[in-house]
N, C-alpha and C positions, 0 to 999 in steps of 0.2 A: 504494500500500500504506500502511495507516494503523493504528498500534496493534496489529500482529500480525494484521491482516485485509486481505483484498483487496476493493477497491471496484469493482463492476461496474455500469456504466450500461446500462440495458436500455430500448430503445425498441420498443414494439409497433407493429403496422401494421394497416391496415384488414382484412386477412385474419384477424385475431384477434378481430374484433368478435363479441360474444356468447359467447366462450369463458370457461371458468373461468380464474381468475387463474393457478393452478398449472399448468394445461395450456398456457396461453399462454407462461408463463415457460419451461417445458420446451422448447417449440418454438423460442423465441428464444435459448435457451442449450442447444444440443444436447449440450454436454459434461457437463451436470449432469442427474441423474435427477429425475423429477417428485416422488418421495418426499423426496429431499434438499431440493428447493426448498420443498415444503410445510412441512417441518420448520423451515426457515429463516424462512419467512413467519410461522409461528406463534410463533417465538422473537423476533420483532420486528426481523428483519434487513433488512426491505424498507421503503423510504419513498418517498413521492411528494411532491415539493415541500416536504420537511421534515416531513411528517406520516407516522407509521408506518401501514403497512397490514398487518393481522394475519390477515385472513380469506382462506385459499387458495381458497375456493369462490366468491368475489366474481366477478360477471360483468364483463368488461371491454368497453370500447367500441372499442378498437383504436387510440386516439390517445395512450394513457398513456406517460409516461416515468418510469421508476423508478430507484432506486439501491439496489443489493443489497450488503450487507456480508457477506462470506464469511470466517469465521475460517480462518486458515492451518491446514493439516492438521498433526497431530502427526507426529513422525518416523515414517516408513513402518514399519508393523508386520510387513509381509511380509519373510521372510528373503531376503537376497541368496544366489543359488545360481549356481554355475558351470555354466550350461547353454549349450552351443554355440549361437551365433547366426550367421546369414548377414546381413551388413550391406551394403546396397547403396550407402549414402551416410551420412556423418556429419560434423558440424562442431560448433561450440560451442553451437549453438542447438537442433539437432534431429538425428534420425537416421531412416533408412528401413530397415526390416527386411524381409527376405524370409522369411516364416513358413512352416515346414513344416506339412503336415496333422497333426492330432493334438495340436498345442500350444494349450492354452487361453491366452487373452490375459491375463486377470487373475484373482486369487484370488476364489473364491466357494464357496458350499456345495458340497461334493463335490470341490473342487479347491483346497485351501488352500495348496498350494505346487506347484512344478514347472511354473509358468506363465511366460509371456513377461515379466510384471512381475518375477518373481523373477530371471530371467536379466538383465533390464535393470538392476535394482538392483546386480547384481554388475558388469556391463559398464561402467556409468556411475558406479560407486562412489557410488550414491545420489543423484547429481545429475540429478534429474528434476523436471519441473513439478509443483507441488502442487495445481493447480486441480482435478484429478480426484479428490482426496481420498486418504485413507490407503490404500485398496484399489486405487486406479488411478493411481498416480503416472506422469505422462508420457503417459497414454493419451488421445489425442484422438478416435480412432475405433476400431472393432473389426472383425474378421472372425471368422466362426464357427470353432470348434475344428477342424472337419474340412475347412475351406476353406484352401487354401494361397495364398501370394502376399504382395503388398506392403502395408505400412501404415506411416504416418509417426508418429513418437513425438517429443514435445516435451521438451527438456531444461530450458527456461526458461519462466516464465509469459508473457513477451512473445511467445515463439514459439507457445505454446499458444493464447493469445487470438487471434493473427493467423491461425493455421490454423483455429480454430473459426469465425471470421468467414467464411472461405472455404467451409467446409462449409455454414454457414447460408445463404450466398448461392448455393450449388450451382455454384461455379466450379471445384471440384476435379475433375480428369479421372480417372475410374475406369473401366477396361475389364476385363471378366472373360471367360474362356473357359469353356465348359461343354459337356457332352454331355447331350442330352435324348432322351427316348423319343418315338417317332413321327416322321412326316414333316411338317414345318410346311407349311401351304398357301401361305404367303407367304415369299419369300426375305428379307424384312425387314419390321419393323413396330415398334409401340410398345404398351406396356401402361401405361395411366394409371389407377391404382386405389388409393384410399386404404387404408392399413393401420393396424391396431390389434391389441392383444392379443385373442386369442380368448376369448369368454365361456365356452367349454366347456373350454378347456385353456390355462392361463396361460403355459405354456411355448411355445405356438404363436402365430403371428401369423395374422391373417385379413383378407380384403378386406371393407371396411365402407363404409357411405355416407360421402360426402365430409365431412359435418359431424361424424362420429363418430371420424375418424382423421386421420392425417397423410398429406398428398398424397405419392404415390410414383409415379415415372415411370421405366420401363425401356425402352430402345431396343435391339432385337436385330437381328442380321444372321446369316443362315445361311452358314457357311463351307464346309460339306461335308454331304452328305446321302445316306442309303440309305433303303430302304423302312421300316426299323424304327427308325432313330435319326438324329440330326443333331448336328453340331458347330456351335456358335453363339458369337458374340461379343455380349456385353451391355454397353451403355454406360449407366452410371447417371447420370440427371439429378438424382435424389435418392439418399440413402443410408440407407434404413430397415432395421431389423432383419429379416433373412431375405428381403429384398426380391426378389432374383432368384429364389430358391427358390419363393416364393409366387406371384409373377407368372407364371413359366413354367408352374407347375402349373395356374394358373387358366385358361390357354388350351389346356390339354390336352397339354402337353409338359413333364412334370416332369423334374427332373434325375435322371439315372441314379444309382442308389446312395443316393438321399436317403431316410433311414429315417423322416423325419417327414412330408414333404409328397409323397413319391413314392407311386406305386401299383404293384401287382405288374406288372412288365414282361412282355412276351411271353416265351414259354418259351425261345426261342433267346437272347434277351437275358439272361434269368435264368441260363441255363446259361453264357453267356459271362462274366457278372459273377462267378459262382461259380468258373469255371475260372481267372480272373485274380485271384481272392480280393480283388476290389474292394469295399471295405466303407465307402465314404464318399460324400457327394454329390460329383459330378464337377464341381467348381467351383474355378477358379483366378483370383486377382486378378493379372492379367498386366501391367497398365499403371497407373501412378499419376503424375499431374502436378499441380503447384501452383506458386504464386508464393512464393518464400522470404519468410517474414514479416518478416525483418530486412534482408537484402540486396536484396530485391525482384527477384532473378533468377528467371526461369522455369525450373523444374526438371522433368524428366520421366525416369521410370525404367521399365524393362521387366524382367519376370521370366520365365525359361525355364520351359516347361511341365514339371512334375515327372514323374519316370519312370513312376509308376503311371498318370497320365493319358495320357502318350505311348503306353503299351502299350494303353490302352483305345481311343484314337483309331485306332491301327493295326489292332486287332482288329475294330473296327467298319467299317473301310474308309473313314474320313472324314479 
């Protein structure tokens, strides 16, 4: 840390060859948005061997090493709110939260408060990593509003950087439980398909050619099955936005209850979802494992399936 700024060394690799600079930086620094990085580059915050690089559209060859100067965030503007949290683990460096469905992770348009970040600011008395910026203190990764389960939060910048490196290296263990429509032909398999923002709807993700998006890999296993639906476990090799939802829909087995990527289920399934008043994607982050970025201990956590998904599995007979 120097003069109120964080200094981050960024090394690109051969897989980034031919990419735009801002896209390559966003891939190498998954905790920072592409727009944020683009702004920093234009502001003269990036240098290579002592020379400033100001063009975010510059094509890279994949061998570059950069130094990025990130101004420390201002005091978090989100208000601290006393919102109950289920804490699976906590120490001086990080905490693991078991998030309920319906809780947004960080403030954004339409959800300016009442989020996990507001709850964390209260619980941690504002002591959270600043790398994610004013709107996302402590946030290393996210799960969707209506997805339940485990996520890790950084209290310190050292913990944040260490966790981010593990996410970038795809060494974080993440396993999800889900209910999908239809009967999968295979009891287990993998989906390896790049993802990017949909050109038709910026709120959605879409499968694209490999050179247009970020590589995304989901390994799935069927745990229970009927003619109409299945209970599956998904192991994420990568962790892209909406990855499980898009990948399972792409092979004809969308998550039950998914309002964005799902399709109208068979009448019996539709009636069952209505009877249970099940109004979210049936997805739960059930297992999370990582190496503690400070103590170097291997940590692993499991989250019990929430009541609404337990009822859904029972009603499906899986």
